[in-house]
N, C-alpha and C positions, 0 to 999 in steps of 0.2 A: 185230360179234358178239363181239369180244373185250373189250368195254368192262367187263364184270363179271367177267372172269377174274382170277386171282390176280396176274397181271402186267399187268392192264389199268389204265386211267386211274382208274376209280372206286375200285378197291381201293387203289391207291397214294395217292390223295388222302385217303381215309378213314383209312388207316394213318398218313399224315403228320400229319393233324390230331390223331389219337389220341395219337401220340407227343409232339406239342407239349403237349397237355393233361396227359399223365402227367408229362412232364419238368418242366413248370411247377409241378405239384402237389408233386413231390418236392423241388424247390428251395424252395418255400414252407414245407413241413413241416420240412425240415432247417434252415431259417433261423430258425425260431421261437425257439430259445433265444438268438438275437441274437449271442452270442459265436461261433456257428458259421457266420455269414453268409459269411465268407471261404472256408471249406472247402466250403460248399454252392455258392457261386458258381463256384468252381473246378470242382467236379463238374458243374455246369450246362454250363460251356463244354467240358468233356471230352466229354460225351455229345453236345452240339450239334455239336462238331467232327466226331464220328463220323457224325452224320446228314448233314452237309454233304458229307463225303467218301464218302458212300454205303457205309459199312462195316457197315450193318445191326446197330446196337448192341443189346445186351440192356439195356434202359434201367435197370431197378432194379439189376441186378447191376453194371453199369458205373458207375452213379452212386455206389453204395456203395463200390466199389473205389477210385474217385478220392477220395471223401470221406475214407476212412480213410488213404489213401496221402499225401494232401496236408494233412491236418488241422493238423499242427504248423506247417508253414511258412505256410500260408494264414492261420492264426489270428494269427501274429506279424505278418504283413504287414497284416492287417486292423487290428490295434492301432496300428501305425505310421501307417497312413493316417488312422485315426480321430483320432489325436492331432494330426496335421497339419491336418486339417479343423477340429478344435476350436480350434486356435491361430488359424487364419485367421478363423474365425467370430467369435471373441472380439475380434480386432483390428477387424473390420468392424463389429461391434456397438458399438464405442467410438471411432468416427471423430471424435466431437466432442472427444475428448481431444487429437487431433493439431492443433497450431497452428503457424503460421509455416511454416518450411521443412519441418517434419515432415509437412505435408499431402501431400508427395510420396510418403509411404509408403502412402497410400490406393490409388492406381492400382497400386502394387507388389503390394498384397494381392490385387487382382483378377487380376493376371498370375500370381501364385503359385497362386491358386485354379484357373485354367485349366490350368496345368501339372500340378497335382495330379489334376484330372479326367482328363486324357488318360493320365496314368500309370495311374490306376485302370482305364481302359478296356482297357489292354494287359496289365496284370500278371497278372490271373487267367486269361485265355486262354493266356498264356505259361506260367504255372505248370501249367496243365492239359496242356500238350504236352511240356514239357521238364523234365529234372531239373537245376535250377540252385539255387545258394545264394540266400538272401534278398537279400543285397547285390547280387549279379549280376542277379537278377530285376528289382530296382528300376532298376538301371543300364540293362539291356537294354530295359525298358519305355519309359524316357525316350528312349533312343537310337532305337528303332523308331518311336516316335510322331513324332519330328522328322525322321527320314529319309524317312518315308512320309506326308507332310503331306496328300496327297489322301485316302489311306485313313483317316487320323485325322479329317479333315473329314467324310467319309461316315459314320464311326462316330458322330460327334457330331450330324450333321445329322438322323438318324432319331429322336433323343431327343425333340425337340419334337413330332414326328409321333406318337410313341407316347403322349405325354401327352395330345395332342388326342384320339386314339382312345379313351383311357381316360375322358376327360371326356365324349366323345360317346356311347359305349356301354360301360357298366361291365363287360359280359361279356368284354371284351378283357383284363380283369384275370386271367382264367384262362389266357391265352396270352402275355401281354406279355413276361414274363421269358424264356421259351423262344424266342419270335420274335426278340427282340433278340439273344439269344445266338447264334442261327443266322445272323442278319444280320452280326454282328461276326465270327463264325467264317468266314463266306464271304469277307469282306473280308480277314481276316488269313491265310487259307489261302495266298494268293499272297505276302503279306508274309513269312510264316515260311519259305516255300519258297525265296525269294530270299536270305534271310539265315541259312539253317540253319547254315552253317559258322561265321559270326561268333557266333551264339548259343551254339553248343556250345563255342566257344573262350573265351567271356566268363567 
């Protein structure tokens, strides 16, 4: 009888789906200028973290609050990461130029690419939760990613699944970003709780 009540399963399910849809829409709109992707992604994880912690966020208000608060740092980090990706992409696009012993630099580029990806996975959720400098955010993201390898693997593992869902049904495009942010936030909730002191002291 309580299925349709405000605290019932139906209402909670519909509310959760609506929140995902709205959060994904906000992330998409605020990312459109491209140079705002870093700040928008930080805001995405800020709200997703609140959803996972069941803090009943005010989506639009909280998203805008985080977007403004972290705009400068997130934008600089975005540029740093973009430059690093560009360098690695350039190197991998010109592997034919590597000859002899320099061929050893090719697997090194793939290793660096993996390192860059896992830093990217951690740094925006980290920035959404803590007030840290840019340098310390990069260091902490790298440290956490290697300290919690299982969590890092789980965060990476879902990416192919998300891509498959998008290929299978395009409608998931309206939820993909928010779903992934909630998934990662759920994983990192324990990670951040375990290493809170180290993060604040970094």
